[in-house]
C-alpha positions in Angstrom: 16.2 -112.2 -15.8 13.8 -112.1 -18.5 16.2 -114.5 -20.6 16.3 -117.2 -18.0 12.6 -117.0 -17.4 11.9 -117.5 -20.8 14.3 -120.3 -21.3 12.2 -122.0 -18.9 9.3 -121.4 -20.9 8.0 -118.9 -18.2 6.5 -115.8 -18.3 7.9 -112.4 -17.4 6.4 -109.1 -17.0 8.3 -106.2 -16.1 6.5 -103.5 -14.0 7.9 -100.0 -13.9 5.6 -98.3 -11.5 2.0 -98.3 -10.5 -0.3 -95.2 -10.8 -1.0 -93.2 -7.6 -4.0 -94.0 -5.7 -6.3 -91.5 -3.7 -9.5 -92.7 -2.0 -11.3 -89.8 -0.5 -11.9 -89.7 3.2 -15.7 -89.8 2.6 -15.3 -93.3 1.0 -17.2 -95.9 2.8 -14.2 -97.7 3.2 -12.2 -95.0 5.0 -15.2 -94.4 6.9 -15.5 -97.7 8.3 -12.0 -97.8 8.8 -11.9 -94.9 10.9 -15.0 -96.1 12.8 -13.3 -99.5 13.7 -9.8 -98.0 14.9 -11.9 -95.6 17.1 -14.1 -97.9 18.5 -11.0 -100.1 19.3 -8.6 -98.1 20.6 -10.6 -95.1 21.8 -8.7 -92.7 20.0 -9.8 -90.6 16.9 -8.5 -92.1 13.9 -6.1 -89.4 12.0 -5.8 -89.9 8.3 -2.5 -90.0 6.6 -1.7 -90.0 3.2 2.2 -91.3 2.2 3.7 -91.0 -0.9 4.9 -94.5 -0.7 4.6 -97.5 -3.2 2.3 -99.5 -1.1 0.3 -102.8 -2.1 -2.9 -100.3 -2.2 -1.8 -98.8 -5.5 -2.6 -102.2 -7.1 -6.3 -102.3 -6.0 -9.1 -100.5 -7.6 -9.8 -99.1 -4.3 -7.7 -99.7 -1.4 -5.5 -98.3 1.6 -2.5 -99.2 3.5 -4.1 -99.8 7.0 -1.0 -100.3 9.0 -0.3 -101.2 12.5 2.1 -98.6 13.8 0.4 -97.0 16.7 1.2 -93.3 18.1 3.9 -93.0 20.2 5.8 -96.2 18.8 9.0 -96.1 17.0 8.8 -96.9 13.3 11.0 -99.7 13.0 9.2 -101.2 9.6 11.5 -102.1 6.8 14.7 -101.7 8.9 17.4 -103.6 10.5 16.0 -105.4 13.5 12.3 -104.6 12.5 10.1 -105.3 15.5 6.8 -104.8 16.9 5.2 -105.0 20.5 3.0 -107.9 21.3 0.3 -105.7 22.7 0.3 -104.0 19.4 -0.1 -107.0 17.5 -3.0 -108.2 19.2 -4.6 -104.6 19.1 -3.8 -104.7 15.5 -5.5 -108.4 14.9 -8.7 -107.0 16.9 -8.9 -103.8 14.5 -8.3 -105.9 11.5 -10.8 -108.5 12.5 -13.6 -106.0 13.2 -12.8 -104.2 9.9 -12.8 -107.4 7.8 -16.2 -108.4 9.5 -17.6 -104.9 8.8 -16.4 -104.8 5.2 -17.5 -107.9 4.2 -21.3 -107.2 5.4 
C-alpha cells in the first residue's frame, strides 16, 4: 500500500496499535455519562471496561459509550448487524443530553 500511495504523492502512516486508555470512574466525563444514562433510562448505569481497540484510545480522555442495552442480543460487527428502532431513539436521547451537559 505504501508504494502506491507514495507513487501518487500521498502520505502513508502505518499504525501498529494504540496505547491502552483508562478513565477513572470518578472522572467528570464518566460521572456525567452515568448521570445521563440513569436519568434517561431509569436504570443504574453499570460501568464496563473492555479490552477492545475502540476509537476512544485515540483521544486524550474518552470512552466508547455504546447503545447496547441490557437484555438485547449483541449483533455488533457481525453478519446481519441490527438494532431495534426504540433502542436507536433511546440512544439518541442519551447522546443528545450527554453532549449538551458535556458542552456546558
